C-alpha positions in Angstrom: 31.3 -35.1 17.2 34.9 -36.4 16.7 36.4 -34.2 19.5 36.9 -35.7 22.9 36.4 -32.4 24.7 32.7 -31.4 24.5 30.9 -28.8 26.5 28.5 -30.7 28.7 24.7 -30.3 28.6 24.8 -28.6 25.3 22.2 -30.0 22.9 23.4 -30.8 19.4 21.3 -29.0 16.7 20.1 -30.9 13.7 17.9 -28.5 11.6 16.4 -31.4 9.7 14.7 -33.1 12.6 12.9 -31.1 15.3 12.6 -34.3 17.4 14.1 -35.8 19.4 17.1 -33.3 19.2 16.0 -30.0 20.8 16.9 -26.7 19.0 18.4 -23.8 20.8 15.9 -21.7 22.7 16.8 -18.6 20.6 15.8 -20.4 17.3 12.5 -21.7 18.7 11.6 -18.2 20.0 12.5 -16.7 16.6 10.3 -19.3 14.8 7.4 -18.6 17.1 7.8 -14.8 16.5 8.1 -15.4 12.7 4.7 -17.0 12.5 3.2 -14.6 15.0 4.3 -11.4 13.5 4.1 -12.4 9.8 1.0 -14.6 9.9 -0.8 -12.4 7.4 2.1 -12.5 4.9 2.4 -16.3 5.3 -1.3 -16.7 4.7 -1.0 -14.6 1.5 1.8 -16.8 0.3 -0.1 -20.0 1.1 -3.2 -18.7 -0.7 -1.1 -17.9 -3.8 0.2 -21.5 -4.0 -3.4 -22.7 -4.1 -4.8 -20.4 -6.8 -1.9 -20.0 -9.2 -0.7 -22.8 -11.4 3.0 -23.9 -11.2 3.7 -21.9 -8.0 5.4 -23.6 -5.1 6.1 -22.0 -1.8 9.1 -23.2 0.2 7.8 -23.2 3.8 9.5 -21.0 6.5 12.2 -22.5 8.6 13.4 -24.4 5.6 16.1 -22.5 3.8 16.9 -19.2 2.0 16.3 -18.5 -1.7 19.9 -19.1 -2.8 20.1 -22.4 -0.9 16.9 -23.5 -2.7 18.4 -22.6 -6.1 21.6 -24.5 -5.5 20.5 -27.5 -3.6 16.9 -28.1 -4.6 16.0 -26.6 -7.9 19.3 -26.9 -9.8 19.2 -29.2 -12.8 22.3 -27.9 -14.7 20.9 -29.6 -17.9 17.1 -29.8 -18.4 15.7 -32.9 -20.2 12.2 -32.1 -21.5 10.8 -34.9 -23.7 14.3 -35.9 -24.8 15.1 -32.2 -25.7 18.1 -31.1 -23.7 18.9 -27.5 -22.9 21.0 -25.7 -20.3 19.5 -24.7 -16.9 18.9 -21.0 -16.2 17.5 -18.9 -13.4 15.8 -15.5 -13.2 15.7 -14.5 -9.5 14.8 -11.5 -7.3 17.1 -12.5 -4.5 20.4 -10.5 -4.4 22.3 -13.8 -4.1 20.7 -15.4 -7.2 24.1 -15.1 -8.9 25.5 -17.7 -6.6 24.0 -20.4 -8.9 26.6 -19.4 -11.6 29.2 -21.1 -9.5 27.4 -24.4 -10.4 27.6 -23.7 -14.1 24.0 -22.5 -14.3 23.3 -19.1 -15.9 21.6 -17.1 -13.2 20.4 -13.5 -13.7 19.8 -11.5 -10.6 17.1 -9.0 -11.6 14.6 -6.9 -9.7 11.2 -8.0 -8.5 9.5 -5.8 -11.1 11.1 -7.7 -14.0 10.6 -11.1 -12.4 7.0 -10.5 -11.7 6.5 -9.8 -15.4 8.5 -12.9 -16.4 6.3 -15.0 -14.2 3.3 -13.7 -16.1 4.8 -14.6 -19.5 6.8 -11.6 -20.6 10.3 -12.3 -21.8 13.3 -10.8 -20.1 15.2 -8.6 -22.7 18.6 -7.2 -22.3 21.5 -6.3 -24.7 24.2 -8.9 -25.2 27.0 -8.0 -22.7 30.7 -8.0 -23.2 32.4 -11.2 -21.8 35.4 -10.6 -19.6 37.7 -13.5 -18.9 39.1 -13.7 -15.4 42.1 -16.0 -15.4 43.0 -17.6 -12.0 46.6 -18.8 -11.6 48.9 -19.9 -8.8 48.2 -21.8 -5.5 46.0 -20.5 -2.7 47.8 -19.7 0.6 46.9 -22.0 3.5 45.8 -18.9 5.5 43.7 -17.4 2.8 39.9 -18.1 3.0 37.3 -18.0 0.3 36.5 -14.5 1.7 40.0 -13.3 1.0 39.8 -14.7 -2.5 36.5 -13.0 -3.0 37.7 -9.6 -1.8 40.9 -9.8 -3.9 38.9 -10.7 -7.0 36.4 -8.0 -6.2 39.1 -5.4 -6.1 40.7 -6.5 -9.4 37.4 -6.6 -11.2 36.3 -3.2 -9.8 39.6 -1.7 -11.2 39.0 -3.5 -14.5 35.6 -1.8 -14.7 33.4 -4.8 -15.5 30.1 -3.0 -14.7 27.3 -4.3 -16.9 29.6 -7.1 -18.3 29.6 -10.9 -18.1 32.6 -12.4 -16.2 33.7 -15.9 -16.9 36.5 -17.6 -14.8 39.1 -19.8 -16.4 42.7 -20.9 -15.9 44.6 -23.5 -13.8 43.5 -21.9 -10.5 39.8 -22.6 -11.1 40.3 -26.3 -10.4 41.5 -25.5 -6.9 38.2 -24.0 -6.0 35.4 -26.1 -4.7 31.8 -25.4 -5.9 31.2 -23.8 -2.5 34.2 -21.4 -3.2 32.8 -20.7 -6.6 29.4 -19.8 -5.4 30.9 -17.5 -2.8 32.8 -15.7 -5.5 29.8 -15.5 -7.9 27.8 -14.1 -5.0 29.9 -10.9 -4.9 29.3 -9.9 -8.5 26.8 -7.1 -7.6 29.6 -5.5 -5.5 31.9 -5.1 -8.6 29.0 -4.3 -10.9 29.1 -7.3 -13.2 25.8 -8.8 -14.5 27.1 -12.2 -13.3 30.2 -14.2 -12.7 30.2 -17.6 -14.3 32.1 -20.8 -13.6 31.6 -23.4 -16.4 30.9 -27.0 -15.4 34.0 -29.1 -15.0 35.0 -32.3 -13.1 34.8 -30.5 -9.7 31.2 -29.6 -10.5 30.3 -33.1 -11.5 31.8 -34.5 -8.3 29.6 -32.0 -6.3 26.5 -33.0 -8.3 27.2 -36.6 -7.4 27.2 -35.6 -3.7 24.0 -33.6 -4.2 22.1 -36.7 -5.2 22.3 -36.8 -9.0 22.1 -40.4 -10.2 24.8 -41.9 -12.5 22.6 -41.8 -15.6 21.7 -38.2 -15.1 25.4 -37.3 -14.6 26.4 -39.2 -17.7 23.8 -37.4 -19.9 24.8 -34.0 -18.3 28.5 -34.5 -19.1 27.9 -35.9 -22.6 25.6 -33.0 -23.5 27.8 -30.2 -22.1 30.8 -31.7 -23.9 28.9 -32.0 -27.2 27.9 -28.3 -27.1 31.3 -27.2 -25.8 30.1 -25.9 -22.5 32.3 -28.3 -20.5 35.7 -27.2 -19.3 38.8 -29.3 -18.6 41.6 -27.2 -17.0 44.0 -30.2 -17.1 44.1 -30.4 -20.9 45.7 -28.0 -23.2 42.5 -27.1 -25.0 42.2 -23.6 -26.5 40.7 -21.0 -24.2 37.7 -19.0 -25.4 38.2 -15.5 -26.8 37.1 -12.7 -24.4 36.5 -9.0 -24.8 39.3 -8.5 -22.3 41.2 -10.7 -19.8 41.8 -9.9 -16.1 44.5 -12.0 -14.4 44.5 -12.8 -10.7 47.2 -14.8 -9.0 45.8 -16.8 -6.1 49.2 -17.2 -4.5 49.4 -13.4 -4.0 46.2 -13.4 -1.9 46.6 -12.8 1.9 43.9 -12.3 4.6 42.0 -9.1 4.2 39.1 -7.2 5.7 37.3 -4.4 4.1 36.0 -1.1 5.4 35.4 0.9 7.4 32.7 2.4 5.1 32.8 0.7 1.8 33.1 -3.0 0.8 35.7 -2.2 -2.0 38.2 -0.6 0.5 40.4 -3.6 1.4 42.8 -3.7 4.3 45.4 -6.4 4.8 44.9 -7.9 8.2 48.5 -7.3 9.1 48.0 -3.6 8.3 44.7 -3.2 10.1 46.0 -1.4 13.2 47.9 1.2 11.2 45.1 1.6 8.7 42.5 2.3 11.5 44.9 4.8 13.0 45.1 6.5 9.6 41.3 6.6 9.4 41.1 8.4 12.7 43.5 11.1 11.3 42.0 11.5 7.9 39.3 14.1 7.1 35.8 12.9 7.1 35.1 11.1 3.8 35.0 7.6 2.3 37.5 6.4 5.0 38.4 9.1 7.4 36.7 10.1 10.7 38.8 13.3 11.5 39.3 12.7 15.2 41.5 15.3 16.9 45.0 13.9 17.9 44.5 14.7 21.6 41.2 12.6 21.6 42.5 9.5 19.7 43.6 7.8 22.9 40.5 8.6 25.0 39.2 5.8 27.2 35.7 5.8 28.5 35.0 3.5 31.5 31.6 1.8 31.6 29.8 -0.4 34.1 28.1 -3.4 32.6 26.6 -6.4 34.4 28.5 -5.6 37.5 31.9 -5.2 35.9 33.9 -2.2 34.6 35.1 -2.2 31.0 37.1 0.4 29.1 35.9 1.5 25.6 38.2 3.3 23.2 38.3 4.1 19.5 38.2 0.9 17.5 36.3 -1.1 20.2 34.2 -3.9 18.7 30.5 -3.7 19.8 28.9 -5.9 17.1 30.3 -9.1 15.8 28.1 -11.2 13.5 28.8 -14.3 11.5 26.0 -14.0 9.0 24.6 -15.5 5.9 25.4 -13.4 2.8 28.6 -14.8 1.6 29.0 -18.0 3.6 25.7 -19.7 3.4 26.9 -22.7 1.3 30.6 -22.5 1.9 31.2 -24.7 4.9 35.0 -24.2 4.9 34.8 -20.6 6.2 32.1 -21.4 8.7 34.0 -24.5 9.9 37.1 -22.3 10.2 35.2 -20.0 12.6 33.9 -23.0 14.6 37.4 -24.6 14.8 38.9 -21.3 15.8 36.2 -20.9 18.5 36.9 -24.4 19.8 40.6 -23.7 20.1 39.9 -20.4 21.7 37.6 -21.9 24.4 40.1 -24.7 25.1 42.8 -22.0 25.5 40.7 -20.0 28.0 39.7 -17.1 25.8 36.3 -15.3 26.2 34.3 -12.5 24.5 33.3 -9.5 26.5 29.6 -9.7 27.3 28.6 -6.3 26.0 29.6 -7.2 22.4 26.5 -8.1 20.4 27.5 -11.5 18.9 25.3 -13.6 16.7 25.5 -16.5 14.3 23.0 -16.5 11.4 23.8 -19.3 9.0 22.5 -19.0 5.5 21.0 -22.5 5.5 20.3 -25.5 7.6 23.0 -27.3 5.8 25.6 -25.0 7.4 24.2 -25.6 10.8 24.4 -29.3 10.1 28.1 -28.9 9.4 28.7 -26.9 12.5 26.7 -29.3 14.7 27.9 -32.6 13.4 31.6 -31.5 13.5 31.2 -30.6 17.1 32.1 -26.9 16.9 28.6 -25.4 17.5 28.8 -25.5 21.3 32.1 -23.6 21.2 30.7 -20.9 19.1 27.8 -20.7 21.5 30.2 -20.5 24.4 31.7 -17.4 22.9 28.3 -15.8 22.4 27.7 -16.8 18.8 24.3 -18.4 19.3 22.2 -19.3 16.2 19.6 -16.6 16.0 17.9 -17.7 12.8 18.5 -18.2 9.1 18.8 -15.6 6.3 19.6 -11.9 6.4 19.9 -10.4 9.9 22.7 -8.0 10.9 23.7 -7.5 7.3 20.5 -5.6 6.6 20.4 -3.8 9.9 18.3 -6.4 11.8 20.2 -6.6 15.1 19.3 -6.2 18.7 20.0 -2.7 20.1 23.3 -2.2 22.0 23.0 -2.1 25.8 22.1 1.4 26.9 25.2 1.8 29.0 27.4 1.0 26.0 25.5 3.4 23.7 25.8 6.2 26.3 29.5 5.6 26.7 30.1 5.6 22.9 28.2 8.9 22.5 29.8 10.4 25.6 33.3 9.8 24.3 32.4 10.4 20.6 34.0 7.0 20.0 34.5 5.3 16.7 32.9 2.0 17.7 33.1 -0.9 15.2 31.0 -3.7 13.8 32.6 -6.7 12.3 30.6 -9.0 10.1 31.0 -11.7 7.5 28.6 -10.4 4.9 28.8 -8.5 1.7 27.5 -5.1 2.7 28.8 -2.5 5.2 27.3 0.8 4.3 27.3 3.5 7.0 24.4 3.6 9.4 23.2 0.1 8.5 24.0 -1.6 11.7 23.4 1.0 14.4 23.5 4.8 14.5 26.3 4.8 17.0 28.5 2.3 15.1 30.4 4.4 12.7 33.0 1.9 11.4 31.9 -1.4 9.8 34.3 -4.0 8.6 33.6 -7.1 6.4 35.7 -10.1 7.4 35.8 -13.8 7.1 33.9 -15.8 9.8 37.0 -16.8 11.7 38.3 -13.2 11.7 34.9 -12.1 13.0 35.4 -14.4 15.9 39.0 -13.3 16.4 38.1 -9.6 16.5 35.3 -10.3 18.9 37.7 -12.1 21.2 40.2 -9.2 20.9 37.4 -6.7 21.5 39.0 -4.1 19.2 40.1 -3.7 15.6 43.1 -1.6 16.8 45.3 -4.6 17.1 48.3 -6.1 15.3 47.6 -9.9 15.3 51.3 -10.7 14.6 52.7 -8.9 17.6 49.8 -8.5 20.1 47.9 -11.3 21.8 44.1 -11.8 21.4 43.9 -12.1 25.2 45.0 -14.0 28.2 44.2 -17.7 28.5 44.5 -20.2 31.3 47.4 -19.7 33.7 47.8 -16.1 32.5 49.3 -17.3 29.1 49.1 -14.8 26.2 47.3 -16.4 23.3 48.0 -15.2 19.7 45.9 -15.6 16.6 48.4 -18.0 15.1 48.0 -20.3 18.2 44.3 -20.9 17.4 44.0 -20.5 13.6 42.9 -23.8 12.0 45.0 -25.1 9.1 43.6 -25.9 5.7 44.3 -29.6 6.3 42.2 -29.6 9.5 39.3 -28.0 7.5 39.6 -30.4 4.7 39.6 -33.4 7.0 36.4 -32.3 8.7 34.8 -31.5 5.4 35.6 -34.9 4.0 34.2 -36.6 7.0 31.0 -34.6 7.2 30.0 -33.8 3.6 27.6 -36.7 2.8 24.9 -37.0 0.2 22.3 -37.7 2.9 22.3 -34.0 3.8 20.9 -33.1 0.4 18.3 -35.9 0.6 17.2 -34.7 4.0 17.0 -31.1 2.8 14.7 -32.2 -0.1 12.6 -34.1 2.3 12.3 -31.1 4.7 11.2 -28.8 1.8 8.6 -31.2 0.5 7.1 -32.2 3.9 7.0 -28.6 5.3 6.6 -28.3 9.1 3.9 -28.4 11.6 3.3 -24.6 11.9 3.1 -24.2 8.1 1.0 -27.2 7.5 -1.6 -26.1 10.1 -1.7 -22.5 8.8 -5.1 -21.6 7.4 -5.3 -19.6 4.2 -8.2 -18.3 2.2 -9.8 -20.6 -0.4 -11.2 -17.9 -2.6 -10.0 -17.2 -6.2 -9.5 -13.5 -5.4 -7.7 -12.6 -2.3 -10.0 -11.1 0.4 -8.1 -7.9 1.3 -8.4 -6.9 4.9 -8.7 -3.1 5.1 -7.4 -3.1 8.6 -4.3 -5.0 7.8 -1.0 -3.2 8.3 1.0 -6.0 6.5 -0.9 -6.8 3.3 -2.7 -4.0 1.3 -4.1 -4.0 -2.2 -1.4 -2.0 -4.0 -2.1 1.2 -5.9 0.0 0.5 -8.9 -3.0 -0.3 -11.1 -5.3 2.5 -10.0 -7.0 4.1 -13.0 -5.3 1.7 -15.4 -6.8 2.3 -18.9 -6.9 -0.5 -21.5 -4.8 1.4 -24.0 -1.5 3.1 -23.1 -1.4 6.8 -23.5 1.6 8.6 -25.2 4.3 9.7 -22.7 3.3 12.8 -20.9 5.5 15.8 -20.7 6.9 16.6 -17.3 6.1 20.2 -16.7 7.4 22.5 -14.0 8.7 19.7 -11.9 10.4 20.5 -8.6 13.5 18.5 -7.4 12.6 16.3 -4.6 16.2 15.3 -3.8 19.6 16.7 -5.0 22.0 13.8 -4.5 25.7 13.2 -5.1 27.7 10.2 -6.3 27.3 6.5 -5.4 23.8 6.7 -4.0 23.0 3.1 -3.2 19.8 1.2 -3.1 20.3 1.1 0.6 19.8 4.9 0.6 16.7 4.6 -1.5 14.9 1.4 -0.6 13.3 0.8 2.8 15.4 -1.7 4.8 16.1 -2.7 8.4 14.2 -1.6 11.4 11.6 1.2 11.4 12.9 4.2 13.3 10.5 5.6 15.9 10.7 9.1 14.5 10.2 8.1 10.9 7.2 8.7 8.7 6.5 5.0 8.6 6.4 4.9 12.4 3.9 7.8 12.5 1.7 5.9 10.1 1.9 2.6 12.2 1.2 4.6 15.4 -1.9 6.1 13.8 -3.1 2.5 13.2 -2.8 1.8 17.0 0.6 -0.1 16.9 3.3 0.3 19.5 7.0 0.4 18.6 7.4 -3.2 19.7 4.9 -4.1 17.0 6.6 -2.1 14.2 8.6 -5.1 12.9 10.8 -4.2 9.9 10.5 -2.8 6.5 11.3 -6.2 5.0 8.4 -7.8 6.9 6.0 -5.0 5.8 6.9 -4.9 2.1 3.4 -6.0 1.3 2.1 -2.7 2.6 2.8 0.1 0.1 1.8 2.8 2.7 4.7 1.7 4.9 7.2 1.2 2.2 6.5 4.5 0.5 7.1 6.3 3.8 10.3 4.3 4.2 11.7 5.3 0.8 14.7 7.6 1.1 14.4 7.3 4.9 18.0 6.2 5.4 19.7 8.2 8.1 22.9 8.5 6.0 21.1 10.0 3.0 23.0 13.1 2.0 20.7 15.6 0.3 22.5 18.7 -0.9 19.5 20.8 0.0 20.1 19.9 3.7 23.9 19.8 3.8 24.2 16.9 6.3 23.1 13.2 6.4 19.4 13.0 7.2 16.2 11.7 5.5 15.0 15.3 4.9 14.3 17.6 2.0 12.9 21.0 1.3 9.4 21.6 0.0 10.1 24.7 -2.1 6.6 26.2 -2.5 6.4 26.5 1.3 10.1 26.6 2.2 9.6 23.9 4.9 12.2 21.2 5.7 10.3 18.0 6.0 10.7 14.2 5.9 11.0 13.1 2.2 7.6 11.4 2.3 5.9 14.5 3.8 7.4 16.8 1.1 6.4 14.4 -1.7 2.9 14.1 -0.3 2.5 17.9 -0.3 3.8 18.1 -3.9 1.2 15.4 -5.0 -1.6 17.3 -3.3 -0.5 20.4 -5.2 -0.4 18.5 -8.5 3.3 19.3 -8.9 5.5 16.5 -10.4 9.0 15.9 -8.9 12.3 14.6 -10.2 15.6 13.6 -8.7 19.0 15.0 -9.5 22.0 12.7 -8.8 25.7 12.2 -9.7 27.6 9.1 -10.8 26.6 5.5 -10.3 23.1 6.1 -9.1 21.5 3.0 -7.7 24.5 0.9 -6.7 24.0 -2.2 -4.6 21.5 -5.0 -4.4 18.7 -4.9 -6.9 15.5 -4.1 -5.0 12.1 -3.5 -6.5 11.2 -1.0 -3.8 14.1 1.2 -4.8 12.0 1.9 -7.9 8.5 1.3 -6.6 9.0 3.7 -3.6 10.1 6.7 -5.8 7.2 6.0 -8.2 4.7 6.2 -5.4 6.4 9.4 -4.1 5.5 10.9 -7.5 8.9 10.9 -9.1 8.6 11.1 -12.9 12.3 11.1 -13.9 15.8 10.7 -12.5 18.6 12.9 -14.0 22.0 11.4 -13.1 25.5 11.3 -14.5 25.5 7.5 -14.7 23.4 4.5 -13.4 23.9 1.1 -12.0 22.5 -1.2 -14.7 19.9 -3.1 -12.8 18.5 -0.1 -11.1 18.2 1.7 -14.4 16.1 -1.2 -15.7 14.0 -1.1 -12.5 13.2 2.6 -13.0 12.0 1.9 -16.5 10.1 -1.2 -15.2 8.0 1.0 -12.9 7.6 4.0 -15.3 10.3 6.4 -14.2 12.4 7.9 -17.0 16.2 7.4 -16.4 17.9 10.5 -18.0 21.6 11.0 -18.2 23.7 14.2 -18.5 25.8 14.3 -21.6 29.5 13.4 -21.1 31.4 16.1 -19.3 28.2 17.7 -17.9 26.7 17.6 -14.5 24.6 19.9 -12.3 27.7 21.9 -11.3 29.0 22.5 -14.9 25.5 23.5 -16.0 25.0 25.8 -13.0 22.0 24.0 -11.6 21.1 24.6 -8.0 18.2 22.1 -7.9 15.8 24.9 -6.8 14.7 25.5 -10.3 11.6 23.9 -11.9 12.2 21.5 -14.8 10.2 20.8 -17.9 10.9 17.7 -20.1 9.1 16.9 -23.3 9.0 13.3 -24.5 8.2 13.0 -28.3 5.7 10.3 -29.4 8.5 8.7 -31.5 10.9 8.2 -28.6 14.0 6.3 -29.6 16.7 4.4 -27.7 19.3 6.9 -26.3 17.6 9.8 -27.8 18.7 13.3 -26.9 16.0 15.4 -25.1 15.9 19.0 -24.1 15.2 20.2 -20.6 14.0 23.7 -19.9 14.3 25.3 -16.4 12.3 28.0 -14.8 15.4 30.3 -15.0 15.4 30.1 -18.8 18.3 27.6 -19.1 18.0 24.9 -21.7 20.3 21.8 -21.8 20.2 18.4 -23.4 20.2 15.0 -21.8 20.2 11.4 -23.0 17.1 9.3 -22.5 18.7 6.1 -21.2 16.5 3.5 -22.9 18.6 0.8 -24.4 16.1 -0.8 -26.8 12.6 -0.5 -28.2 11.2 -3.0 -25.6 12.3 -0.6 -22.8 10.6 2.3 -24.6 7.4 0.2 -24.9 7.5 -0.6 -21.2 8.0 3.1 -20.3 5.1 4.2 -22.6 2.9 1.6 -20.8 3.9 3.1 -17.4 6.2 0.1 -16.6 6.3 -3.7 -16.8 3.4 -4.3 -14.4 1.0 -2.1 -16.4 2.2 -3.6 -19.7 1.5 -7.2 -18.5 -1.7 -6.2 -16.8 -3.1 -4.7 -20.1 -2.6 -8.1 -21.7 -5.4 -9.4 -19.3 -7.8 -6.5 -19.8 
């Protein structure tokens, strides 16, 4: 690295060459565990690459899906036998939309839809409105890409762009690198847009040159895009496109922000953080408040940890994670964290040892930046060790807090905090005793970890005490934009992209030596707890039957507004008291062998039991957060899976009642597959998140919507009634249907099918059945 002061005996990590440069012990252990725990899944993947045409598997330890899209698969313009056409992507990964920052149209859809597309079915959707987001002004030197993202997220949420297509234009766009643009495009699920698009311009072409595009390819790309008017030049006075509406954002008005403590859209200016957290302690329990009594707000709980005494209070930071979601291909914010860590270590600052710190870059390229710039050892010195690549803390995959710390938090009923640099911060996701979660830029994650609390004013209070007892403030160690640009210019070289391509194509020793079945049909192992033959095609007839009426259905769950796919879909670790844990225990596994829901997504028995198993699920039948419901025929309060299982044994269909914005968040196929396997026939909500609505149809669940101005409350529904729904043979898009309850009440709802193709899919029992029938 270029810095004279290096921490001695710290190996430099190069993710592209395992030899002779050794990797950190944590990474090697994680790689070994990855192949040990997930061998069955990896063998299934390797088998699929052998028996299916045109299927390539990117080996583990290589990169995440969004990195592959951006740095390996991207073509921008396809040239097929001298026929040119724009590049496009259909992807299941929640970060697929990042590719829109490169001028490639990328649709983030669910696994159900993508599985059908891979088997030859077109993806159909109505043409969306196009919203123009005009960026003007000059970015503040202290504002990071994360600050820009959060500011734009707020503006677009307020503009209500849900289900729309957002295109960025204006003089401010040229100030944003491709890395900045992909970061912004990555956040579109958070403000509900279908995608956020940055047209190709001169900045894009320069990036493509660094990415290894040869001169001839670049010339053809530029000429074609200009010919079809898809190229943008913000320096000329050319006429802007016409948009359905225009949202204006001034980059010069953006200052550093964090968001939380419970929702990603609730932004807090960093200089207001202390007062805002204090207000959260005072406010009633809700989207921001914790309702802590005034006499308890200054409580301090002493705790012994590793031979030293520490004092915990409200606002104490116990989890600090620099993770992959938003920062995987934006080196500037990761480098900012590294440079801040370097300055902090040189000033004598430390992070308290009980704080769970971790560094999970989104790609090997980011690690290469951190390593070659010399800042990785300083991050490690503060506890931010590389723990692996891809989603970790962001989806609840984090090591448990030390028992002494957990006990102290519970003893004092403290509002402990997690600070992470991702896109998601729903309650209960990190740990059941961490009640406040904040999203922040990577350098701010490091800063709050050093401070040990979010209850701090960085302008007037020091982060800590450095060498010689000197108070060190954030402004003393914050890297300037010039420092960042200098390091980027010195370290961003085209060889990185070449090495990445080589690594993907060569694989690695573990993957290359992994044995996989050679048979045309996969040999299912009935004893496997990872890979099972799914039940989606059981009793599949060659011809689709007319839609069946839903008769005398009970309500499985009565939910409120803003139920997210996190509440629905299995994610994170498998709780020991959960239905999934009981199943795995019955198979002879110990809690150490449970792994996570993500790792066991090939086992429908586990995933069905993990559906609606979120500890923060608020079912109105129960009255408090818990993954429980009532089985009405018996009156028992049971786990959601156990109640659904009883209903299925009794031959009773079930539905779900919900409020506004049902299915917010990342698109996940199991958020639809899970309810389907629980026996859910229909969801009746006030409104839906667009992708999740499509997912429900794609699995054969009817999305029904209350008429405007109506909801369970106005209709006097308690959820304890039984519901009957008749679907006519000539079902039409947005048709009005009547629902009759066991109390004699009759009301009308809208069948939320947008086009005839969706009705066809529903009549077939979903996309998978529709495609499967083509092969019968």
